[in-house]
C-alpha positions as CSV (number, residue, x, y, z in Angstrom):
1,M,-106.1,29.5,-420.5
2,L,-108.4,29.3,-417.2
3,E,-111.7,31.1,-417.2
4,V,-113.8,30.5,-414.2
5,V,-117.6,32.3,-414.3
6,G,-119.5,32.8,-411.1
7,I,-119.4,29.3,-409.7
8,S,-121.1,28.2,-406.2
9,K,-120.7,25.2,-404.4
10,T,-122.7,24.5,-401.1
11,F,-121.9,21.1,-399.0
12,N,-124.9,19.4,-397.0
13,K,-127.4,21.6,-398.5
14,G,-130.6,21.5,-396.3
15,T,-129.0,20.3,-393.1
16,V,-127.4,22.0,-389.9
17,N,-123.9,21.2,-391.8
18,E,-125.0,23.6,-394.4
19,K,-121.8,25.5,-395.7
20,K,-121.5,27.4,-398.7
21,A,-117.8,26.8,-399.8
22,L,-117.8,29.1,-403.0
23,D,-120.1,32.2,-403.9
24,K,-120.4,32.8,-407.3
25,L,-116.8,32.7,-407.6
26,S,-115.1,34.2,-410.9
27,L,-111.4,34.1,-412.1
28,K,-109.4,34.5,-415.3
29,L,-106.1,33.5,-415.9
30,E,-104.0,34.3,-419.1
31,E,-101.6,31.7,-420.6
32,G,-98.2,31.5,-418.5
33,D,-100.0,33.5,-415.4
34,F,-98.3,32.2,-412.1
35,V,-101.2,33.1,-409.4
36,T,-100.6,32.5,-405.5
37,V,-103.6,32.0,-403.6
38,I,-103.6,32.7,-399.7
39,G,-106.7,33.2,-397.3
40,G,-108.2,32.4,-394.0
41,N,-109.2,28.9,-392.9
42,G,-112.3,28.0,-394.5
43,A,-111.8,30.8,-397.3
44,G,-112.5,28.3,-400.1
45,K,-109.0,27.9,-401.6
46,S,-109.0,24.0,-401.9
47,T,-112.9,23.9,-402.7
48,M,-111.8,25.8,-405.8
49,L,-109.2,23.7,-407.0
50,N,-111.5,20.6,-406.3
51,A,-114.2,22.5,-408.5
52,I,-111.3,23.2,-411.4
53,S,-110.1,19.5,-411.4
54,G,-113.5,18.1,-411.2
55,V,-113.4,16.4,-408.2
56,F,-117.2,17.3,-407.8
57,S,-119.4,19.1,-409.7
58,V,-120.5,22.9,-409.3
59,D,-124.0,24.3,-408.3
60,E,-123.7,26.8,-410.9
61,G,-121.2,28.7,-413.2
62,D,-118.8,27.5,-415.8
63,I,-115.3,26.3,-416.0
64,L,-113.3,26.7,-419.1
65,I,-109.9,25.5,-419.9
66,D,-107.9,27.0,-422.9
67,G,-111.5,27.9,-423.8
68,L,-113.1,24.4,-423.8
69,N,-116.0,24.1,-421.3
70,V,-115.4,21.6,-418.8
71,T,-118.1,22.2,-416.3
72,Y,-120.0,19.1,-416.8
73,M,-116.7,16.9,-417.9
74,S,-115.7,13.9,-415.6
75,E,-112.6,14.0,-413.2
76,F,-110.8,11.9,-415.1
77,R,-111.5,13.3,-418.5
78,R,-110.4,16.6,-417.6
79,A,-107.3,15.6,-415.8
80,K,-105.5,15.2,-419.3
81,Y,-105.4,19.2,-419.4
82,L,-104.3,19.4,-415.6
83,G,-101.0,18.7,-413.5
84,R,-101.8,18.3,-409.9
85,V,-99.3,18.4,-406.7
86,F,-101.2,18.1,-403.3
87,Q,-100.1,18.8,-399.5
88,D,-99.5,15.4,-398.9
89,P,-96.2,14.1,-400.6
90,M,-97.7,10.6,-400.7
91,M,-100.5,11.1,-403.0
92,G,-98.8,12.0,-406.1
93,T,-96.9,8.9,-406.3
94,A,-96.8,5.0,-406.4
95,A,-94.9,3.9,-403.4
96,D,-93.9,0.5,-404.9
97,M,-92.4,1.7,-408.1
98,G,-89.3,2.6,-409.1
99,I,-88.8,6.6,-409.7
100,D,-88.2,5.9,-413.5
101,E,-91.6,3.7,-413.6
102,N,-93.7,6.4,-411.8
103,L,-92.2,8.9,-414.5
104,A,-92.9,6.7,-417.4
105,L,-96.9,6.3,-415.7
106,A,-96.6,10.3,-416.1
107,A,-95.1,10.2,-419.6
108,R,-97.6,7.8,-420.8
109,R,-101.1,10.1,-419.4
110,G,-103.8,9.8,-422.1
111,K,-101.7,7.3,-424.5
112,L,-103.0,4.2,-425.1
113,R,-101.3,1.2,-423.5
114,G,-100.3,-2.1,-424.9
115,L,-98.3,-5.0,-423.8
116,G,-94.7,-3.5,-425.2
117,R,-91.8,-3.2,-423.1
118,G,-92.0,-1.1,-420.1
119,I,-89.1,1.5,-420.3
120,S,-86.7,1.2,-422.7
121,A,-82.8,2.0,-421.9
122,K,-83.3,5.4,-424.1
123,E,-86.2,6.4,-421.8
124,R,-84.7,5.6,-418.5
125,E,-82.0,7.7,-419.3
126,S,-84.0,10.7,-420.2
127,Y,-85.5,10.0,-416.9
128,R,-82.2,10.4,-415.3
129,E,-81.8,13.7,-417.2
130,L,-84.5,15.0,-416.1
131,V,-84.3,13.7,-412.3
132,S,-80.8,15.4,-412.3
133,T,-82.2,18.8,-412.6
134,L,-83.6,18.6,-409.0
135,D,-80.0,18.4,-407.8
136,L,-80.9,15.9,-405.2
137,G,-78.9,13.1,-406.5
138,L,-81.8,11.2,-407.3
139,E,-80.4,10.4,-410.6
140,N,-78.2,7.5,-409.4
141,R,-81.4,6.1,-407.7
142,I,-83.7,6.1,-410.6
143,T,-85.0,2.5,-410.3
144,S,-85.2,3.0,-406.3
145,K,-88.6,2.4,-405.0
146,V,-90.3,6.0,-404.7
147,G,-91.8,5.0,-401.0
148,L,-88.1,4.6,-400.1
149,L,-87.5,8.6,-400.3
150,S,-88.0,11.3,-398.1
151,G,-91.1,13.5,-398.5
152,G,-89.3,16.2,-399.7
153,Q,-87.6,14.0,-402.6
154,R,-91.3,12.5,-403.2
155,Q,-93.0,16.0,-403.5
156,A,-90.2,17.0,-406.1
157,I,-90.7,13.8,-408.0
158,T,-94.7,14.2,-408.3
159,L,-93.7,17.7,-409.4
160,L,-91.7,16.2,-412.3
161,M,-94.6,14.0,-413.1
162,A,-97.5,16.9,-412.9
163,T,-95.3,18.9,-415.2
164,L,-93.9,16.2,-417.3
165,K,-96.4,16.1,-420.2
166,Q,-96.8,20.5,-419.9
167,P,-100.4,20.8,-418.7
168,K,-102.7,23.3,-419.8
169,L,-103.0,24.2,-416.1
170,L,-101.0,23.4,-413.2
171,L,-102.7,23.4,-409.6
172,L,-100.4,23.3,-406.6
173,D,-102.5,22.5,-403.2
174,E,-100.1,23.8,-400.4
175,H,-97.5,21.6,-402.0
176,T,-94.8,22.5,-399.6
177,A,-97.1,22.7,-396.3
178,A,-96.1,19.2,-394.8
179,L,-92.2,19.9,-395.5
180,D,-89.9,21.1,-393.0
181,P,-88.7,24.9,-394.2
182,K,-85.3,24.1,-395.6
183,T,-87.1,21.3,-397.7
184,A,-89.9,23.3,-398.6
185,A,-87.6,26.1,-399.6
186,K,-85.7,23.3,-402.1
187,V,-89.4,22.3,-403.7
188,L,-90.4,26.0,-404.1
189,E,-87.1,26.8,-405.8
190,T,-87.7,23.6,-408.4
191,T,-91.3,24.9,-408.9
192,N,-90.5,28.4,-409.8
193,S,-87.6,26.8,-412.1
194,I,-90.3,24.7,-413.9
195,V,-93.1,26.6,-414.0
196,N,-91.0,29.6,-415.5
197,G,-88.8,27.6,-417.5
198,N,-91.9,26.3,-419.1
199,K,-94.2,29.2,-418.9
200,L,-97.0,27.0,-417.2
201,T,-100.1,28.3,-416.3
202,T,-100.1,28.1,-412.5
203,L,-102.6,28.5,-409.7
204,M,-100.5,27.7,-406.1
205,I,-102.4,27.6,-403.0
206,T,-100.1,28.4,-399.8
207,H,-100.3,29.2,-396.1
208,N,-96.9,31.3,-396.4
209,M,-97.5,35.2,-397.0
210,K,-94.0,35.8,-397.7
211,D,-94.0,32.9,-400.4
212,A,-97.2,34.1,-401.9
213,I,-95.8,37.7,-402.1
214,V,-92.4,36.8,-403.8
215,T,-93.7,34.1,-405.7
216,G,-95.4,34.6,-409.1
217,N,-96.7,37.7,-411.2
218,R,-100.1,37.6,-409.5
219,L,-101.8,37.3,-406.1
220,I,-105.1,36.7,-405.2
221,M,-106.6,36.3,-401.3
222,M,-110.2,34.6,-400.7
223,N,-112.8,34.9,-398.1
224,N,-115.7,33.1,-397.6
225,G,-115.9,31.8,-400.8
226,N,-114.9,34.5,-402.9
227,I,-112.1,36.6,-404.0
228,I,-111.5,39.9,-402.4
229,L,-107.9,40.8,-403.2
230,D,-106.3,40.7,-406.8
231,I,-102.6,42.2,-406.9
232,K,-100.4,41.8,-409.8
233,G,-97.5,43.8,-411.4
234,E,-95.7,46.6,-409.7
235,D,-98.2,46.6,-406.8
236,K,-97.4,43.0,-406.1
237,K,-93.5,43.6,-405.9
238,K,-94.1,46.3,-403.4
239,L,-96.3,44.5,-400.9
240,T,-95.0,43.2,-397.4
241,V,-96.9,41.0,-395.0
242,D,-97.9,43.9,-393.1
243,D,-99.5,45.7,-395.9
244,L,-101.4,42.1,-396.9
245,L,-103.0,42.2,-393.7
246,Q,-104.0,45.5,-393.5
247,K,-105.8,45.1,-397.0
248,F,-107.4,41.8,-396.2
249,A,-108.6,43.6,-393.1
250,V,-110.5,47.0,-395.1
251,A,-111.6,44.4,-397.9
252,S,-113.2,41.9,-395.5
253,G,-113.9,43.9,-392.3
254,E,-112.4,41.3,-389.9
255,E,-109.0,40.5,-389.2
256,F,-106.8,37.1,-390.6
257,T,-107.3,34.5,-389.0
258,N,-104.8,31.5,-390.2
259,D,-102.8,30.7,-387.6
260,R,-100.5,28.7,-390.0
261,A,-100.0,31.8,-392.2
262,L,-99.4,34.3,-390.0
263,L,-96.7,32.2,-387.9
264,S,-94.7,31.3,-391.1
């Protein structure tokens, strides 16, 4: 479902601020894979997601989604194959529009839009039923403006929007990092339910090592713009945080230095 072949990206080339963010990185995801991504500060995690989603072009290499080469495809054209949830709960929704209106926008993504009625009663009821699966009581506030919701509620709605059309690939960029622990656990529980229930191919960046270990069927660790660990199956199930830190030290020749990950 995703094939990344030898992609590289260097920012600020030829200046004192030159930074090689991705270094001939290759990665392949089969349909239904749920892969967690962890790494130190500046390892290239978010840069990899931005390259896949087309935020910027890569210097070399190829990116294929479901067999289609999207390397030179613009971000907005690539978007119809992707769902994405960012770290900031404010980024994925329109604050001045209702929950139902936000979901309607997501449902119409990639479709031609005319001057017909905005949301039918039948459609609004389907959104009410969908929102009720979050178990947050929001089905009774379906017309409330999203800007009035808490960060966790807003992130849960963003997750529904990103997966409403069942994308070829779901990208989660530390989508629980800005939430308090209780809310983060609820959003992650919802994530597991949606991803596993729909068998969505997913890449999830997280700073939480425990979440990276217990979530999904595969874990990759990045360092200096490349993948240094790729753990799956029974090996992943037996992993502990100490094991992961030790494996990182052996593979990279240095100690893990992400304070947020270590503290969590």
